[in-house]
C-alpha positions, 0 to 999 in steps of 0.5 A: 712545736719544741721539736721544730725549734731544736732542729737546725734551720735552713736559710735561703741566701742570695745565691738561692741555695739553701744552707744549714745554720750549723755549717760554718759560713763560707767566704763568698767572692763577689764578682762584677762586670766592671772588675776583672777577676782577681782584682781587688778594689783599692783606695789609691790614697792609702797606697804607699807613695801615692801622689809621689809621696809628697801629699800632706795629710793635714793639707788645710793646716788649720790654725785658730790664730788665723780664725781669731785674728781674721774675725777681729780683722774683719769686724773692726773695719766693717764696724766703721760707720761708712754707709750713711752713718751706719756700719756694714756690721750694724746694717747686717745685724739690724736686718737680722733683727728686722727679719726675726720680727716676722720669724715664721715667714722667710725674708723676701728676695727684695729684702736688704737682708740678702745684700748685707748677708752676702757683702758681710760674709764675702768680706769675712771669707776674703779676710780669712783667706788672705789671713791664712795665706799671710800667716802660713806664708810667714811661718813657713818662710814663703815671703823672703826679704 
């Protein structure tokens, strides 16, 4: 039994040929019907000068000032009691509490929760979008007087 472990073992690979474990591994070239011979797949975004060389890596240009001021800029007007003496934020948070009261079951489609959820988040995302446009436009002199 010790003699079988001491001898070099043979492994059958994907190609179906037996190779010895003691020989150095050979570099296997894979081929496909989609790639021509001698062509290697390249990432076009890694090429020098891709997109004319004008593509910014930080295209989002995220700034936490926009997120902070945008959130405050949405919570303030949505907290004004304009819907039957209640605010949109208050109605949304109140509906969250009502739905959590029967937690394991999800809210039905006829629940007011979905209306307040969509309206509140739609207003938030619109405010954040305009905040990003305004803040970055002002910082980069898009708006000239």
